[in-house]
C-alpha positions in Angstrom: -11.3 -23.8 -94.0 -11.3 -27.3 -92.7 -11.6 -28.0 -88.9 -10.5 -31.5 -87.8 -10.6 -32.3 -84.1 -10.2 -35.6 -82.4 -13.4 -36.0 -80.2 -14.2 -39.0 -78.0 -16.2 -37.8 -74.9 -16.2 -40.6 -72.5 -16.5 -39.0 -69.2 -19.6 -37.7 -67.3 -17.8 -34.4 -66.5 -19.4 -31.4 -68.3 -16.1 -30.0 -69.3 -15.1 -33.1 -71.3 -18.1 -32.3 -73.7 -17.4 -28.4 -73.8 -13.7 -28.4 -74.3 -13.6 -29.8 -77.9 -16.7 -27.8 -79.0 -15.2 -24.5 -77.6 -11.9 -25.2 -79.7 -14.0 -25.6 -82.7 -15.9 -22.5 -82.0 -12.7 -20.6 -81.5 -11.3 -21.7 -84.7 -14.4 -20.7 -86.6 -14.4 -17.3 -84.9 -10.8 -16.7 -85.7 -11.2 -17.6 -89.4 -11.9 -14.9 -92.0 -13.2 -17.6 -94.5 -17.1 -17.5 -95.0 -17.2 -21.3 -95.5 -16.1 -23.8 -92.9 -16.0 -27.6 -93.2 -15.9 -29.6 -90.0 -14.3 -33.0 -90.6 -15.5 -35.6 -88.0 -13.2 -38.5 -89.3 -11.5 -38.3 -85.9 -14.6 -38.4 -83.9 -15.7 -41.4 -81.9 -18.3 -40.3 -79.5 -19.9 -37.1 -78.3 -22.0 -36.0 -75.3 -25.3 -34.2 -75.4 -23.7 -31.0 -74.2 -21.2 -31.2 -77.2 -23.9 -31.8 -79.8 -26.3 -29.1 -78.7 -23.6 -26.7 -78.0 -22.3 -27.0 -81.6 -25.8 -26.8 -83.1 -26.8 -23.8 -81.2 -23.5 -22.0 -82.2 -23.8 -23.0 -85.8 -27.3 -21.4 -86.0 -25.7 -18.1 -84.9 -22.4 -18.1 -86.5 -23.4 -16.4 -89.7 -21.0 -18.7 -91.6 -21.6 -21.4 -94.2 -20.7 -24.7 -92.2 -20.8 -28.1 -93.7 -20.0 -31.5 -92.1 -18.0 -34.3 -93.6 -17.0 -37.9 -92.7 -19.9 -38.0 -90.2 -19.7 -41.2 -88.0 -22.7 -43.5 -87.8 -23.6 -42.5 -84.3 -23.6 -38.8 -85.1 -25.8 -39.5 -88.1 -28.3 -41.7 -85.9 -28.7 -38.9 -83.3 -29.4 -36.2 -86.0 -26.3 -34.0 -85.8 -26.0 -33.9 -89.6 -29.4 -32.5 -90.2 -30.3 -30.7 -87.0 -32.4 -33.4 -85.5 -36.2 -34.0 -85.5 -38.5 -31.0 -85.8 -41.9 -31.9 -84.2 -43.6 -28.7 -85.4 -43.1 -29.9 -89.0 -45.1 -33.2 -88.5 -48.4 -34.2 -86.8 -48.2 -35.1 -83.0 -49.0 -38.7 -83.8 -46.2 -38.8 -86.3 -43.8 -37.2 -83.7 -44.9 -39.9 -81.2 -44.5 -42.7 -83.6 -41.0 -41.4 -84.6 -39.8 -41.3 -81.0 -41.3 -44.8 -80.3 -38.6 -46.1 -82.6 -36.1 -45.2 -79.7 -37.8 -47.0 -76.9 -35.4 -49.8 -77.0 -32.2 -47.5 -77.6 -30.1 -45.8 -75.0 -30.7 -42.4 -76.4 -33.3 -40.1 -77.9 -32.3 -38.1 -81.0 -31.8 -34.3 -81.1 -35.1 -32.6 -81.1 -35.4 -29.1 -82.4 -38.8 -27.6 -81.3 -40.5 -24.2 -81.7 -40.1 -22.4 -78.3 -42.2 -19.4 -78.6 -44.7 -18.6 -75.7 -47.6 -19.2 -78.1 -46.3 -22.6 -79.3 -47.9 -25.7 -78.0 -44.9 -27.8 -79.1 -43.3 -27.7 -75.6 -45.9 -29.6 -74.0 -45.9 -32.4 -76.6 -42.1 -32.5 -76.6 -41.8 -32.7 -72.7 -44.6 -35.4 -72.5 -43.2 -37.7 -75.1 -39.6 -37.3 -74.4 -40.2 -37.9 -70.7 -42.2 -41.1 -71.5 -39.7 -42.5 -73.9 -36.7 -41.9 -71.3 -38.7 -43.6 -68.7 -39.6 -46.5 -70.9 -36.0 -46.9 -72.0 -34.5 -47.1 -68.5 -37.6 -48.7 -66.6 -37.3 -45.7 -64.1 -39.3 -46.1 -60.8 -42.2 -43.7 -60.3 -40.6 -41.5 -57.6 -37.6 -40.9 -59.9 -39.7 -40.4 -62.9 -41.7 -37.7 -61.1 -38.4 -35.8 -60.4 -37.2 -36.3 -63.9 -40.5 -34.9 -65.4 -40.3 -31.9 -62.9 -36.8 -31.1 -64.0 -37.4 -31.3 -67.7 -40.6 -29.3 -67.5 -39.0 -26.5 -65.6 -36.1 -26.1 -67.9 -38.6 -26.1 -71.0 -40.7 -23.6 -69.3 -37.5 -21.4 -68.6 -37.1 -21.5 -72.4 -40.4 -20.5 -73.4 -41.0 -18.0 -70.5 -37.7 -16.2 -70.2 -35.2 -16.8 -73.2 -36.9 -15.1 -76.1 -35.7 -18.0 -78.2 -37.6 -19.1 -81.2 -36.2 -22.7 -81.0 -35.3 -25.1 -78.2 -33.3 -28.3 -78.3 -33.1 -31.5 -76.2 -30.9 -34.6 -76.6 -30.5 -37.4 -74.0 -28.0 -40.3 -73.7 -28.0 -43.1 -71.0 -25.0 -44.8 -69.8 -26.3 -47.9 -68.2 -22.8 -49.3 -67.4 -21.9 -46.0 -65.7 -25.3 -45.7 -64.1 -26.2 -42.1 -65.2 -28.4 -40.3 -67.6 -27.1 -37.4 -69.5 -29.8 -34.9 -70.6 -28.9 -31.5 -72.3 -31.5 -28.9 -73.0 -30.5 -25.6 -74.9 -31.8 -22.6 -76.6 -30.4 -19.7 -78.5 -32.0 -16.9 -76.5 -30.9 -14.0 -74.4 -29.3 -16.1 -71.5 -29.9 -15.8 -67.8 -28.1 -12.4 -67.6 -30.3 -11.1 -70.6 -33.4 -12.1 -68.7 -32.5 -10.1 -65.6 -31.3 -7.1 -67.7 -34.9 -6.7 -68.9 -36.0 -5.9 -65.4 -36.4 -2.0 -64.7 -34.4 -2.2 -61.4 -31.8 -4.7 -62.4 -28.6 -4.7 -60.4 -27.1 -8.0 -62.0 -24.2 -7.2 -64.4 -22.4 -10.5 -65.1 -23.3 -13.9 -66.1 -21.9 -15.3 -62.8 -24.1 -13.1 -60.8 -26.9 -14.2 -62.8 -26.3 -17.8 -62.2 -26.0 -17.0 -58.5 -29.3 -15.2 -58.5 -31.2 -18.0 -60.3 -29.8 -20.4 -57.7 -31.1 -18.2 -55.0 -34.6 -18.3 -56.6 -34.7 -14.7 -57.7 -37.2 -14.5 -60.6 -36.5 -12.6 -63.7 -40.4 -12.2 -64.2 -41.3 -8.8 -63.5 -44.8 -9.7 -62.2 -46.8 -9.0 -59.0 -46.5 -12.7 -57.9 -42.8 -12.8 -58.6 -42.1 -13.9 -55.1 -43.9 -17.1 -55.7 -41.6 -17.8 -58.8 -38.1 -18.5 -59.6 -37.4 -21.6 -57.6 -37.5 -24.0 -60.4 -33.6 -23.9 -60.9 -33.0 -24.3 -57.1 -35.4 -27.0 -56.5 -34.1 -29.0 -59.5 -30.5 -28.5 -58.1 -31.7 -29.9 -54.8 -33.3 -32.9 -56.4 -30.2 -33.6 -58.4 -27.9 -33.5 -55.3 -30.1 -35.3 -52.9 -29.3 -38.9 -52.3 
């Protein structure tokens, strides 16, 4: 089976990155063939949410999927090989690799170990944050907010998702005045986190999203009342002028 979609994500709306990748996923799911080729000859530009959604899906599809006619940009960001894996190199090598992107408008896809006992998350968050700040010459107050949000989301992956891998990819759009950062995992989802609680009453993904936005923690701990506000606080920081 060959999939060939025209992809040229130019807008900052999340749906514009999700629509083409969902179409690809649907075609793969509907196919009974074990081997699938995705032809990128009609692809011009993709957003971080497109790239990471596709990568995470491919790791769980159970099919043999290959890429062909990959544009230069997709090759540069690491879509063809799954990105940089910091746990396969020394931290100094990882730092040196990302320093190559200090003058770019993006950081490549990073595929990092996300287990609770992994120390990769701290290195990834620190190095990625510093490179983004360096790229965009971000003021200190904005930089602190950016660091907080990235750290909170990465903490959610290691603490809640039960995922063995995490992914991060960022692209800056200087002419449009925004930074697009996507962080993903292949774990149990928000709903899955709440379902692990012994007295859970949340039964849908939408209820789980609303609960997370209210600050309801999925950590069944004695101090849970002091937890769970990372998503809500990050949302407030993003929406505040």
